[in-house]
Steps between C-alpha positions, in 0.01 A plus 500: 500500500487175693798284596384248239520768226855589608602136474343462156680808367838380621741443212645152451869455575720270291526266803121487541454406132758224536332372817165507325639297206657248738176451696303451179753245375470316836128475454409730794140629475411861436347544844819378673712716273279797593549433873875446475560810284249717697326597175142465391402206279404755236846648511652148473279417202582833330873437527464138390306615197763757417767223522291247302479263798210329672488383859282223643188644668415422854 
């Protein structure tokens, strides 16, 4: 298992979900969210989909 796989399988904490919501509401792009949260863009998109949210792409 690579380090990337371990990051992808990491459960989301309540604080991370709140931070994700805040960043989406502020208009921060998915790529910047990915870097700030140290998660893959696919992981960000999966959680956004689960929450019914959409981030700007970039």
